[in-house]
NUMAR-257534 format. One line per field, with one value per residue (C-alpha): x, y, z negated; residue in one letter. Coordinates in Angstrom, 3 decimals, decimal comma. Layout:
N
X X / ... $
Y Y / ... $
Z Z / ... $
dolo a / ... $
END
This chain:
395
X -12,028 / -13,963 / -12,662 / -9,486 / -8,152 / -4,419 / -3,024 / 0,766 / 2,457 / 5,900 / 6,982 / 9,285 / 7,441 / 3,904 / 2,687 / -0,692 / -1,441 / -4,592 / -4,918 / -8,013 / -8,366 / -12,310 / -12,875 / -16,616 / -18,848 / -17,858 / -17,563 / -19,689 / -20,530 / -22,033 / -19,017 / -18,591 / -15,332 / -13,388 / -10,473 / -7,149 / -3,622 / -0,621 / 3,301 / 4,567 / 7,641 / 10,510 / 13,631 / 13,417 / 16,944 / 16,623 / 17,668 / 15,741 / 14,995 / 13,569 / 11,557 / 9,915 / 8,630 / 6,843 / 5,185 / 1,774 / -1,182 / -1,406 / -3,629 / -6,611 / -6,377 / -7,628 / -4,805 / -2,301 / -3,811 / -3,565 / -0,093 / 2,908 / 5,351 / 5,000 / 5,751 / 9,464 / 10,554 / 10,159 / 11,957 / 14,447 / 15,136 / 15,061 / 11,754 / 9,836 / 5,714 / 2,527 / 0,060 / -3,335 / -6,212 / -9,418 / -12,223 / -16,061 / -19,018 / -21,587 / -25,523 / -27,599 / -31,448 / -34,831 / -37,455 / -40,755 / -43,969 / -47,302 / -48,322 / -44,651 / -44,005 / -40,072 / -39,028 / -36,430 / -35,782 / -34,257 / -30,464 / -27,911 / -29,226 / -32,155 / -30,447 / -29,367 / -27,523 / -26,624 / -24,274 / -25,385 / -26,986 / -24,335 / -24,346 / -22,059 / -21,238 / -22,190 / -18,972 / -20,650 / -23,785 / -25,246 / -28,787 / -28,252 / -24,567 / -25,515 / -23,378 / -25,228 / -27,494 / -26,522 / -30,336 / -30,968 / -34,520 / -35,777 / -38,810 / -40,506 / -41,393 / -42,525 / -45,689 / -47,579 / -46,798 / -47,903 / -51,060 / -49,228 / -45,994 / -47,621 / -47,988 / -45,079 / -42,804 / -45,044 / -44,349 / -40,644 / -40,045 / -41,428 / -39,296 / -36,268 / -36,754 / -37,140 / -34,485 / -31,697 / -33,283 / -31,063 / -27,353 / -25,918 / -26,628 / -24,610 / -27,221 / -27,347 / -29,571 / -29,341 / -32,318 / -32,518 / -35,321 / -36,034 / -37,760 / -36,475 / -33,371 / -32,309 / -30,992 / -28,856 / -30,646 / -28,404 / -25,388 / -25,331 / -26,098 / -27,365 / -29,338 / -32,912 / -33,252 / -31,205 / -32,892 / -36,429 / -35,928 / -34,771 / -37,842 / -40,589 / -39,196 / -39,732 / -41,383 / -42,721 / -42,435 / -41,042 / -40,933 / -39,688 / -36,368 / -37,296 / -34,202 / -31,657 / -32,652 / -31,523 / -28,827 / -26,950 / -27,931 / -26,433 / -23,208 / -22,067 / -23,925 / -23,865 / -20,526 / -18,923 / -20,610 / -17,579 / -16,326 / -18,850 / -18,060 / -19,016 / -22,585 / -26,217 / -27,007 / -30,646 / -32,264 / -36,652 / -38,052 / -41,413 / -42,748 / -45,421 / -42,955 / -43,266 / -39,944 / -40,124 / -36,676 / -33,873 / -30,709 / -30,010 / -32,568 / -34,421 / -31,584 / -29,068 / -30,325 / -30,831 / -27,445 / -25,721 / -27,905 / -26,043 / -22,779 / -23,211 / -24,352 / -27,995 / -31,228 / -34,452 / -37,656 / -40,054 / -43,508 / -46,133 / -47,619 / -50,603 / -53,746 / -56,828 / -58,947 / -56,199 / -54,373 / -50,721 / -48,172 / -45,113 / -46,038 / -45,121 / -41,370 / -41,434 / -41,872 / -38,896 / -36,840 / -37,346 / -37,228 / -33,962 / -32,152 / -33,459 / -35,854 / -39,722 / -42,504 / -45,225 / -48,705 / -50,279 / -52,480 / -54,530 / -56,764 / -60,669 / -61,291 / -64,964 / -68,060 / -69,642 / -69,445 / -67,458 / -64,374 / -64,033 / -63,923 / -65,005 / -62,118 / -59,793 / -56,774 / -56,413 / -56,355 / -53,575 / -55,981 / -59,338 / -61,181 / -62,532 / -64,373 / -65,805 / -68,057 / -68,894 / -70,706 / -67,507 / -65,544 / -63,237 / -61,028 / -61,032 / -59,293 / -56,928 / -55,818 / -55,564 / -53,153 / -50,745 / -50,813 / -50,648 / -47,235 / -46,351 / -47,011 / -44,991 / -41,828 / -42,032 / -42,254 / -39,173 / -37,784 / -38,562 / -37,337 / -34,124 / -33,715 / -34,224 / -32,131 / -30,025 / -26,207 / -24,731 / -20,846 / -19,692 / -16,601 / -17,656 / -16,424 / -15,504 / -12,502 / -11,931 / -12,386 / -13,284 / -15,846 / -18,689 / -22,043 / -22,687 / -26,287 / -27,142 / -30,643 / -31,087 / -33,433 / -35,030 / -36,384 / -39,323 / -42,721 / -44,888 / -42,006 / -40,753 / -37,237 / -35,316 / -31,282 / -29,426 / -29,697 / -25,741 / -22,437 / -19,771 / -17,150 / -13,907 / -11,622 / -13,378 / -13,453 $
Y 33,026 / 29,812 / 26,578 / 25,228 / 21,819 / 21,264 / 19,043 / 18,128 / 16,599 / 14,820 / 15,038 / 12,154 / 9,635 / 10,597 / 10,526 / 12,842 / 14,117 / 15,677 / 18,220 / 19,888 / 22,501 / 22,793 / 25,607 / 26,064 / 24,191 / 27,082 / 30,154 / 29,475 / 32,263 / 34,039 / 35,154 / 33,493 / 33,310 / 31,134 / 28,780 / 29,999 / 28,406 / 29,280 / 28,253 / 28,544 / 26,374 / 25,592 / 23,574 / 25,009 / 25,414 / 26,975 / 27,176 / 25,129 / 28,807 / 29,541 / 26,427 / 27,086 / 30,461 / 29,206 / 26,406 / 25,490 / 25,681 / 22,045 / 19,241 / 17,899 / 14,344 / 13,258 / 14,419 / 13,446 / 10,009 / 10,144 / 11,968 / 8,907 / 11,867 / 14,459 / 18,276 / 18,370 / 15,608 / 17,432 / 20,227 / 18,149 / 16,787 / 19,807 / 18,314 / 20,686 / 21,307 / 22,815 / 23,236 / 23,687 / 26,349 / 25,205 / 28,263 / 27,160 / 28,998 / 29,400 / 29,388 / 30,145 / 28,089 / 29,060 / 26,041 / 26,640 / 24,484 / 26,450 / 27,665 / 29,442 / 27,421 / 26,706 / 22,656 / 21,449 / 17,937 / 18,059 / 16,392 / 16,982 / 14,334 / 16,467 / 19,195 / 20,053 / 23,038 / 24,608 / 27,446 / 29,068 / 25,864 / 23,213 / 20,770 / 21,657 / 18,789 / 19,846 / 19,715 / 21,006 / 21,223 / 22,290 / 22,652 / 23,794 / 25,756 / 29,194 / 32,697 / 35,629 / 37,961 / 41,624 / 43,004 / 46,232 / 47,752 / 50,332 / 52,331 / 54,801 / 58,274 / 59,612 / 61,647 / 59,150 / 56,688 / 59,368 / 57,258 / 53,940 / 54,889 / 54,242 / 50,553 / 50,367 / 51,575 / 48,980 / 46,550 / 47,276 / 47,484 / 43,674 / 42,325 / 43,704 / 42,656 / 39,189 / 39,228 / 40,629 / 39,093 / 40,640 / 42,630 / 39,446 / 38,511 / 37,902 / 39,605 / 42,858 / 45,225 / 48,994 / 51,362 / 53,398 / 55,706 / 57,861 / 60,472 / 62,820 / 61,100 / 58,191 / 58,233 / 56,050 / 56,494 / 53,783 / 52,157 / 48,142 / 47,238 / 44,386 / 46,798 / 46,569 / 49,209 / 52,095 / 50,937 / 50,732 / 54,542 / 55,271 / 53,693 / 55,251 / 58,886 / 58,290 / 61,045 / 61,560 / 63,763 / 64,765 / 63,106 / 59,218 / 57,829 / 53,704 / 53,177 / 55,416 / 53,986 / 50,294 / 51,331 / 53,603 / 50,531 / 48,140 / 50,274 / 52,104 / 49,911 / 45,741 / 46,212 / 47,261 / 45,065 / 42,690 / 39,770 / 38,305 / 35,041 / 35,478 / 36,648 / 36,332 / 40,315 / 40,913 / 44,005 / 44,495 / 47,089 / 48,593 / 50,611 / 50,805 / 50,725 / 54,116 / 56,083 / 59,743 / 61,148 / 58,722 / 59,546 / 55,710 / 53,427 / 50,014 / 47,833 / 49,655 / 49,201 / 45,540 / 45,211 / 46,626 / 44,322 / 41,577 / 42,704 / 43,236 / 39,664 / 40,940 / 39,485 / 42,276 / 41,546 / 43,942 / 44,564 / 46,291 / 49,212 / 50,013 / 49,311 / 47,369 / 48,719 / 50,814 / 49,851 / 50,555 / 50,495 / 49,821 / 46,849 / 45,159 / 46,903 / 45,356 / 42,096 / 42,739 / 43,825 / 40,630 / 37,961 / 39,599 / 39,258 / 36,022 / 37,567 / 37,634 / 39,816 / 40,656 / 42,727 / 41,680 / 45,034 / 43,739 / 41,183 / 42,591 / 43,656 / 42,949 / 45,522 / 46,507 / 49,171 / 47,327 / 46,551 / 50,262 / 49,151 / 52,459 / 54,529 / 52,650 / 53,481 / 56,989 / 58,036 / 56,999 / 56,922 / 54,800 / 57,545 / 57,113 / 53,740 / 55,328 / 57,852 / 54,855 / 53,509 / 51,157 / 51,821 / 48,447 / 49,919 / 46,118 / 47,069 / 49,601 / 46,944 / 44,475 / 46,300 / 46,830 / 43,084 / 41,746 / 44,104 / 42,032 / 38,748 / 39,194 / 40,353 / 37,901 / 35,139 / 36,742 / 36,347 / 32,523 / 31,903 / 33,490 / 31,507 / 28,497 / 28,264 / 25,728 / 26,624 / 24,796 / 25,128 / 24,106 / 24,470 / 26,108 / 23,565 / 27,055 / 28,188 / 31,315 / 34,855 / 36,924 / 38,919 / 37,426 / 37,461 / 33,521 / 32,404 / 29,706 / 27,307 / 25,418 / 22,391 / 20,423 / 17,060 / 17,101 / 18,519 / 21,002 / 23,549 / 26,905 / 27,450 / 31,007 / 31,417 / 33,855 / 34,087 / 34,098 / 35,848 / 37,676 / 35,832 / 38,156 / 37,358 / 39,299 / 43,603 $
Z 6,749 / 7,265 / 6,877 / 8,028 / 9,108 / 9,964 / 12,411 / 12,297 / 15,457 / 15,376 / 18,680 / 18,235 / 16,704 / 18,015 / 14,738 / 13,995 / 10,266 / 9,602 / 6,744 / 5,271 / 3,471 / 2,235 / 1,036 / 3,358 / 0,604 / -1,396 / 0,343 / 3,829 / 5,838 / 8,438 / 10,850 / 13,757 / 15,262 / 17,197 / 17,593 / 17,601 / 18,260 / 16,275 / 16,674 / 13,264 / 13,356 / 16,208 / 15,067 / 11,490 / 9,667 / 6,323 / 3,467 / 0,398 / -0,939 / 2,003 / 2,526 / -0,829 / -0,467 / 2,835 / 1,481 / 2,564 / -0,189 / -1,745 / 0,154 / -0,961 / -1,687 / 1,423 / 3,512 / 1,630 / 1,628 / 5,603 / 6,071 / 6,353 / 6,883 / 4,557 / 6,064 / 3,635 / 5,582 / 9,036 / 7,181 / 6,641 / 9,619 / 11,729 / 13,451 / 15,656 / 13,479 / 15,398 / 13,068 / 14,484 / 12,833 / 13,806 / 12,586 / 12,014 / 13,212 / 10,474 / 10,967 / 8,272 / 9,421 / 7,795 / 7,770 / 7,341 / 7,672 / 9,555 / 6,137 / 5,683 / 3,015 / 3,218 / 4,455 / 1,729 / 2,257 / 5,990 / 6,174 / 8,415 / 11,011 / 11,411 / 13,410 / 16,294 / 17,662 / 21,042 / 21,799 / 25,451 / 26,036 / 25,274 / 22,578 / 19,509 / 17,038 / 13,712 / 11,214 / 8,376 / 6,310 / 3,231 / 1,400 / -2,076 / -1,697 / -0,099 / -0,091 / -1,951 / 0,100 / 1,018 / 1,478 / 3,298 / 1,928 / 4,266 / 4,139 / 6,257 / 4,590 / 7,621 / 7,680 / 9,088 / 6,208 / 3,774 / 2,841 / 2,584 / 0,668 / -2,730 / -2,354 / -0,309 / -3,729 / -5,916 / -4,006 / -3,058 / -6,667 / -7,169 / -4,598 / -5,639 / -9,157 / -7,989 / -5,795 / -8,271 / -11,743 / -13,680 / -12,876 / -13,348 / -9,851 / -7,043 / -4,607 / -3,909 / -2,375 / -1,230 / -0,498 / 2,665 / 4,085 / 7,205 / 9,012 / 11,257 / 10,130 / 7,785 / 4,803 / 1,793 / -1,067 / -3,181 / -2,182 / -2,862 / -6,266 / -8,265 / -10,695 / -10,247 / -12,860 / -10,670 / -7,737 / -9,224 / -10,503 / -6,338 / -5,394 / -7,122 / -6,694 / -3,110 / -0,811 / 2,269 / 5,027 / 8,335 / 11,531 / 12,707 / 13,381 / 13,234 / 15,772 / 14,003 / 10,624 / 11,781 / 13,391 / 10,548 / 8,189 / 10,381 / 10,992 / 7,857 / 5,121 / 6,690 / 8,727 / 5,290 / 3,153 / 2,246 / 4,518 / 6,838 / 5,846 / 2,190 / 2,555 / 4,260 / 6,113 / 5,651 / 6,618 / 5,825 / 7,704 / 6,265 / 9,045 / 11,615 / 14,364 / 16,014 / 16,714 / 18,515 / 17,647 / 17,431 / 19,259 / 19,719 / 22,168 / 20,926 / 22,262 / 20,728 / 17,397 / 18,453 / 19,311 / 16,340 / 14,674 / 16,632 / 15,735 / 11,759 / 12,028 / 10,418 / 10,736 / 10,472 / 8,574 / 9,512 / 7,486 / 9,754 / 7,056 / 9,834 / 7,780 / 9,285 / 11,846 / 13,337 / 16,756 / 16,763 / 19,916 / 17,352 / 16,673 / 19,891 / 18,558 / 14,975 / 16,431 / 19,377 / 16,442 / 14,637 / 17,242 / 18,536 / 15,630 / 13,561 / 11,331 / 11,116 / 11,739 / 9,377 / 9,247 / 5,951 / 6,500 / 9,586 / 7,290 / 7,436 / 4,149 / 4,873 / 5,533 / 2,245 / 0,056 / -2,558 / -0,088 / 0,306 / 4,306 / 5,046 / 3,562 / 5,770 / 3,283 / 4,358 / 0,673 / -1,811 / -4,815 / -6,208 / -6,099 / -2,334 / -3,221 / -5,892 / -3,058 / -1,879 / -4,852 / -6,163 / -8,951 / -8,679 / -5,546 / -4,808 / -0,966 / -2,727 / -4,919 / -1,790 / -0,383 / -2,667 / -3,056 / 0,334 / 0,645 / -2,498 / -1,008 / 1,966 / 0,650 / -1,716 / 0,808 / 2,567 / -0,470 / -0,920 / 2,606 / 2,045 / -1,331 / 0,592 / 3,572 / 5,031 / 6,163 / 9,193 / 10,895 / 13,959 / 15,818 / 19,661 / 22,342 / 24,059 / 21,943 / 23,863 / 22,583 / 25,450 / 23,770 / 25,285 / 23,404 / 22,790 / 22,089 / 19,184 / 19,235 / 16,430 / 16,870 / 14,068 / 14,668 / 13,034 / 14,229 / 12,882 / 11,891 / 12,416 / 12,744 / 11,870 / 12,415 / 13,883 / 17,565 / 18,542 / 18,003 / 19,896 / 20,672 / 19,011 / 16,638 / 13,815 / 12,923 $
dolo m / l / q / h / n / s / t / i / v / n / p / e / t / g / v / v / n / q / r / k / q / t / t / l / p / q / v / p / g / l / m / a / t / t / m / t / w / m / l / i / a / a / l / l / v / c / s / p / g / i / a / r / g / r / q / a / p / p / e / s / p / a / a / k / a / s / n / a / h / p / q / g / s / n / r / a / n / g / n / q / s / i / r / v / h / v / e / v / v / n / v / p / v / s / v / l / d / k / r / g / i / p / v / i / d / l / t / k / n / d / f / k / l / y / e / d / g / k / r / q / t / i / r / y / f / s / s / d / v / v / p / p / l / r / v / g / l / i / v / d / t / s / n / s / a / r / f / e / l / k / f / e / k / d / a / a / s / s / f / v / f / n / v / l / r / g / i / e / s / n / n / k / i / f / l / e / t / f / d / a / t / s / s / l / v / q / g / f / t / n / d / p / d / a / l / n / e / k / i / q / k / l / k / a / g / g / g / k / a / v / y / d / a / i / y / d / a / c / e / q / e / m / k / n / s / g / p / r / e / q / n / r / r / v / l / v / l / i / s / d / g / i / d / v / e / s / k / h / s / l / e / e / a / i / s / m / a / h / r / a / e / t / a / i / y / t / i / g / n / t / g / y / g / f / a / n / p / g / d / k / d / l / e / k / i / a / e / d / t / g / g / a / a / f / f / p / l / r / k / s / p / g / t / g / y / l / t / g / y / l / a / h / g / k / f / d / t / m / d / q / n / k / g / l / g / a / e / t / g / i / y / t / a / d / k / m / i / a / l / a / d / t / l / d / n / i / r / r / e / l / a / n / q / y / l / i / g / y / t / p / t / d / s / s / l / d / g / t / y / r / t / i / r / v / v / i / d / r / k / g / v / i / v / r / n / k / p / g / y / f / a / t / s / g / e $
END
């Protein structure tokens, strides 16, 4: 599922032969796994036909150069061979400066990585080869989002076209909405036109079950989005974060995101001038899953009639500004621009991630959750990475 290193040990001569199958740079991923030891041959005595049926994959040039005793001679002599498989934990990392712009000039030596507080050796590093994205776009269509939905739909359409950039894209997006229940509006697709058509038809109404929406998206879509080592999983949630009807708790939703190895980026849609107790939950969801929380509508629009401040964005047209003597509707337009800019910042961040891989010093498959911390040897940067993984053999 990740890069495998094979070691051949000759018990009579003590010679150790290394074999490397270098597949990680082409297919890195998000799945966190541990080391598995397999005894595959003991006193091999078989016919040439059977031996040919069990040939190992072709060796890399480096492995051939270092292999003093080919595996075939071990079979012929009936020697015992032990093969060791080493699997690597892959970690996507975002590094941004104080303005939120991706930092793209780092090298492997700039990174330090810790698992459960213990320093790990970074074996693999890539700044340009990353797996494709699997993005879930979750839009709040409850009654409280009615007046913001128009701006959210326009911003979401722009995000979809920028992430996919045509149906040849390797990235894929699904669309989910929620009110009293969550609904899958469009499954994973790389067709921006199909997604845009569904986005523009969204309507608001009903209750609010944010936690169920996150839980369902991770369990039903992300965990079934293909091998975890072959994609990067991200949810983008547009909501005020207030939940009144979920069957699952906030902690259960976050735990499911951990199991699905999914980072969640939250975008608060509460307009300027309104207190919102759900903001703290949006921040917690993002922080605990390795994403980020954004509140683009917190910015003060001003106090004059020209900005439309007195309307507080409680209508979905520009007519309210006309009644205040301002024909331009600047505040109304700014709301859509703020949401679109935030979504594009998320897209830019995901397009400029680093991939690092390490072999855990603790190789046990005990089912525990292992925390991951990445430290960058540069001042004034923001680092985001998946917070950890479950030490299991996979799902």
